[in-house]
N, C-alpha and C positions, 0 to 999 in steps of 0.2 A: 503493499498499500505507496510504499514510504515513498516508489520510483513516481504515484500516478500522480501525488502529492508536489514532487518538484516539477514530475512535465507542465502540470497544472500552473505552479506556479512560475517558470520558464515562458509559458503561451501568455499567458497575464503581460508578463513582462517585455517580451515581445511587440505585443498588439500594443500596448501604451507606446511604446519606444514607435514603435512603427503608425501610430495615427498622430504624433506629436510631430513626427517626420512632415509625413503627409500633409497636414499646417499649418508649418513649417516650407515648405515648397510649392503651396497655392498661397500661399500671404505672399513671398515672392513674387509668384505669378502677376497677382493685382497688384504688387504696387510696380515691375518693370512696365503694365498697362496706365499705371496711371501717371507715370515717366513718360510714356508716348505721349496720351492724352494733351496730360501739360508741353508737352513741347510742339503737341499741337496747335493748343488753344492759344499759345504764346507767339505762333506763328500768325497766325488769325490775326491778333492782334493789329501785328507790324502792317503781312500786308494786303488784309479784307478789311481795316479799322483805321491804321495810320496813314497810310500810305494813300487809299481812296478817300478822306479828310484831305489829305497836300492837293488834289489832283480837283476839288470841290473849290478849294481856296482857290487855286491858278486859275482851273473856269471863271469864275465871278471876277479874279484880277483885270482878266482879258474882257471881262462884258464890262466892267467900267472903265479898263480903259480906251474901250472904243467908244463909247460913250462922251469919255471925253474931246476926241478927235471930232466928236460931231458939233462939238457944243466952244472950239476951239476958234482962237479968233480970226478975221478976213484973214489974214496972209497966208493961208492953206486955200490952198486951187482944190478942184471937184476931185482932182489926181492923186494928190498929196494925201486927203483922205479917204480916197480910196485904196492908196496902197498899206497904208495904216489898219486899214481893216478887211482885208486879204490876209496882211501877215496875222490880225489877229485871231482869222477865223482858219485861218490854217495851224495855227497851233489850237486850239480849240480842238480843232478834229483829231488830232495828237492824241493828246489830253483823254477826248470823248473814248478811244479806243484802247486809252490804256484801263481805262477805271473798267470799261465791258469786257475784263477778262481778271476782276475780285467776283469773288465771291455776292451776291447781291442775296437778298433776305426779301420777302414778299413785297409787305412795304419800298422796302429802297426799290424795286423793278416798277411798284408803277406810278411812282414820284419820278424816276428817270426816266421813264416815257412821255412822261407829261409834258418833264422841261426839254426834253428832246422838240416834241412837237412844238413847242411856245419856241423856241430855238428857231425851229424851221418857219416859224412867221414871223421872228422875229428879221429873218435874215432875208428874210425874201420884201418888207417890211420898206426895211433899211435899202437895200436895193432899186428902191424905186425913188423912194425916200433920198438918195443917192442926187438922182437927175432931178430935183428942183433947187440942189444946194447952190450950184451956184446964182440961181436968180430966184431969192426967196420970193414969195406968194401964198397969196392965203390954202391954196388945195397942198404947197410945201409945209407949210404950219401947220396943217390939219395932220399929216401925213406922223409929220414930227411927233406931233400930240400918242398914235396909232405907234408909232415904234419904242415912244417913252413907256406907254402900257404895256406892250408886249414885253420890254425889258424886265419891266417891275414885276408880271410873270413869273418870266424862265428862274430871276432871281429867287422869289420865293422858294419855290421847286426849290434851288440850290442848298436854298436856309432848311428846308424838312428836311433834306437829306443829309447835314448837319446834324440835326437835331438826331435823327435815325442813330447815323454813325457813331457820334456819343452815346446814347442809350447801347446801343449791340456791345462796343468798347467798354461799357459797365458792367453788362449783363460775360462778358470772355474774362472781365478779371473777377468778378465774383465764382468762377467757376474755376479759373484757377485756383485764388482761395481753398475751395472747396476739396477740389483733388490735392492739394499740399496739406490741407488738413487731413483727409483719407490716406493719404501717405506718410506722415507722422502717425496715425496711431498703427497701422499695418504693421509700422518701422516699433514701436513699443512692444506690440503682440509677440512680433518675430521676438524682441531682446527677454520678452517674462519667458516663450516658450522653449527657447534656449538653457536660463536659468533653470528651470524646470526640470529641461533633459538631461542637464547635467546633475543636477541632486539627483536624480532617477539613477544617474550610471553610477553616481559612486554608492547611493544604496546600493543593487546590485553587485556591484565589485565588492562592497563590504561584507557584503550578506555571504557571496562566492566567497570570499577568502579566510571564514570563520568555517564555514563548511570542511573547506579542504586540512586546514589548521585540525580541526577533528578529528578529522579520519587521517592525517600523518598520525598523531597521539594513539590513535585506536592499534594501527599498525605498527607503533612501536611497542604498544603495551605486548601484542602477541608473538 
């Protein structure tokens, strides 16, 4: 019966050690996954939030520069104004291409589509108004008011997109903090299990040593 007791004791010890080892391995797996998610979150903050925010700022800046060229002094001819407008339009088109390579949320997609529509209308009205730039008249003045109104609509879309960027960036920051907190908990769990594993191993070795010592004593007495 003693051998059966020893087997049960060893099986329990082996099962306990195996369970602890499995938990540590699983914890390590989830920890690695957390680091991957954290890396993805940080990249998203830069690639899909910080860079797009800078793109929106650049587009706004070019739109303002175009508007300033409309209201420049009389020394600027129609050709000079057209050249400046064409330069800013080309810059905006290049930025739009970059912006559309980033990941957009549903709200961003809606606002971005609205912005592009208003920008198209703005550019068309601007082109028509430039024909009247050299010779101001009532028609040209009325058309310029339409250009300004379309400018305001496009700018409102950009402002809405900027607010969305800030909100999404805040969400990503919270997600990153949550990932770090969970990773720390897993790390503490691993340390605790390793301590338990070490104590468990010491108990087993201590028990084994006592058994061996007793067996040696019995053999010497015989």
